[in-house]
Steps between C-alpha positions, in 0.01 A plus 500: 500500500312264269201316646227256397154529656204264508155581632272253674291484183806382305595818312876531452719793403860623512601832645738679735531543875608825656497642853524157664494472877447219747127568495433551131594650167385707206427312174486633145341244272499480121147385432300425816339783695426396856215604726536574870446174688636275223695206645809404307824310494811706428821326382801725459755372246713226657302485826217304662144621477336731754129542550328826571207733439472820296448795737504791251497560126610805299505469120731203419644487855374287789604484862516148640505403866670163553316239708823446698779753536818419310784356707767770551787320318271434201412870477869590527582256219233655277625849573865406435419311179279781370762765583765298313279498188444875520875570521582264211 
């Protein structure tokens, strides 16, 4: 799923979300490489922003823990929308 990210220092980049759960997600960014502890705002395509912190980094992947868990129906909507795009 497409995502836009912004760090507290103002850096912005586009990327993809995978492995999303109520507590966090995995990000693959195009140009920004995050450090553990980086605070950021994550905005999946067509959704409101979510804040979080980078908990791990491996190459161009970063694991983000959300500040507040996603509401169950929101997570279900993301999963259903993403699954529909994969089948298309």
